N, C-alpha and C positions, 0 to 999 in steps of 0.2 A: 561594513559588509552588506553586499547585496543579498536580498530575499532569493530563495530558491524559485526557479519558475515551473518547475515540474514537467518541462516540455518532454523529457525522456520518457515520461510515462504515458504520455499520450499513444503511441503506437500499441503498447502492450495493452492498454485499456481498450482500443479500438477492436483489437483481436478478440478479447474478452466478450466485448459487446457482441460480436459476430458469434462466438461460441455460445454465448447464452440464447441468441436467435435459434442456432442450429438446435440446441436443446429443446427450445419451444416447438419447432418443427417435429422433432423426434417424438415429443410426447403428444402432439396432434396426430401424427401417424401412427401412434400406438406401438412405438418400436420397443424391442426387448428391453426389459427393466435394467438389466445389467449394463447393456450398452449406454444407456442413459446415465447410469451411476458412474460408469467410466468417464463420461464426458464432464459430468458435475466435478469429479475428483480433479480432472485436468484445469478446470476453471478455478478451483480452490487452490491448486498449486500456483497458477498463474497470478492470481490475487496476492497471494502470499509473497511472491517475488516483487509485485509492484509494491506491497506495503514495505518490503525491505528497503526497496529503493527510495521510497518517499522518506522512510526514517534516516537514511543515510543523507539525504539532501537536507532534511531538518537539522541533522548534526552538523554537517559540513558547512552550512550557511548560517541558520538561525542561532544555533547554539555557539558555534565559533564566534560569530558576530558579537554575541553577548559578552564572551570572554575577551575579544580583542577592544571592545568599548571601555572595559575597565570598570564598569558600573557594578558594584558588588550586590545590589538588590536585583539588578537584571541576570546576574551571574546565577544567583540563588533560586530565582523565580524559574530559569531554565533547568536548572538541577531538578527542582521540584516537578516541573513539568514532564522531564523525561523519566523520572522515577514513576510518576502516574501513567505514563505511556508503557513502559516495560511490565507493571503491574497489571494493566487492563489487557494487554495482548500477549502475556506470556502463556504458552499452551502446556 
């Protein structure tokens, strides 16, 4: 199975990059704190969506590929890896 390319995540990441630039300008312009916090929250939500997309791609390509390959050690490694990801990123 082919490795995920993550190409779908580039557009939202570029938007996030632009949003971060906007926050920098807001800070430089000494904009109202709550307005800056609102933009930070929007970036966090956008990053969370990208994170979910990356996880989905990993499961659909990398994990599924390990299971289609039939190598039990590779399957176990992918399960262990997923458990680490879920533990590390659970909120």
